[in-house]
N, C-alpha and C positions, 0 to 999 in steps of 0.2 A: 597762775597755776590752774585755777578752776577752768579757765578757757581751754587749756591744753587737755585737761581731763575730759571735758565735754567733747572736744574735738576727737579725742581718742575713743571715747564711748560711741560716738556716731560712726566712726570708722569701723569699730568692731561690730556694731549692729549691722551696718551696711554689708560688711564682709560675711557675716553670719547669714543674712537674707540672701546674698548672692550664692552662698554655698547651698542653702536649702533649695533655691531655685534650680541650681545646676544639678543637684541630686535628683530632683523631681523630673527634670528634662531628660536626664540620663535614664531613669526608669521608663519613661515614656518611649524613648528611642529603643531601649532594649526590648520592651514589649512589642513594638512595631517590627523589630528585626526578627523576633521569634515567630510572629504571625506570618511574615513574608517567607521565612525559611520553611515553615509548615506548608504554606501554599505551594512553594517550589517543589517540595517533596511530593505533594499530592499531584501536581502537574507531571512530574517525572513518572510516577506510577501510572497515571492515565496515558501518557505517551507510550510507555512500554506495552500497556494493554492494547492500545490502538495499533501498535506495530505487530503484535501477535495476531490481532484481527485481520490486519492487512495481509499478512502472510497466509492466513487461513483462507481468505477470500480469493487469493491469486493462485491457488493451486491449479495445475494444468487440467485436471479432471473437471473442476468446477467451471473454469473458463470455457472448456469445450462444451459442457452441458448447457451453459447459458447461451453460447453461440448457436447451438442447435435449436434450443427451445425458444429463446426470445428473438434472436436475429434470423432464425430460419436458415442458418448456414449449413453447409454439408462438407464432408471431407472430399478433397479433390481426388479424382481418379483420371487415368489417361483417357477414358471415354468422354469426359466432360471438359478436358483441358484443350485450349486452343492457343497456338503460338502466333504472335503477330510479328511479321518481318518488318524491316526498316522501310520497305516500300509501301507498307500498309496492308499487304495481303495477309490473309489468315490461313493457317494450316492446322489441321487437327494433330494432336499429339500421337495418336494411334490411328492408322488407316484401317478401317474396318474391312475384314476379308469378305470376299463375295459370299453371299449366303448360299449354302449348299441346298440342293433340292431336298425337300423334306421327304426322305425315304426312311422308313423304319429300319433299324439295324438288321432285323431278321430277313428283310427283303433284299439286302445288298448281296452282291455276288460273293462267292466263297473266297475269291482272291483278296477282297478288301477286308473281310472278317478274318482276324487272326486269332489264333488260339495260343495262349501262353501257358503251356504246360500240359 
């Protein structure tokens, strides 16, 4: 009977130590889980902040300003646009009219000057 009591005492002590160890490990894991969840929330907040910054940086006015200032780009106009045909020849978008002789408006004939009113 003494052997059985000793064996049961050892089993109870072993079970008690296992229980203590399991509770300790459970607390460690819970603490780690809370730390990881906190880090995840922090990263989500940072991600949202970066998305807002990204949207602010990509506004059309800002992009146009940077293109003009840093890349020295300019808005296209028909005067500076050229079209390339399939055969490789280049044609301007707008054919410039022949430059009129530089005659001041007052010196033009009366038939050319028109009065509206």
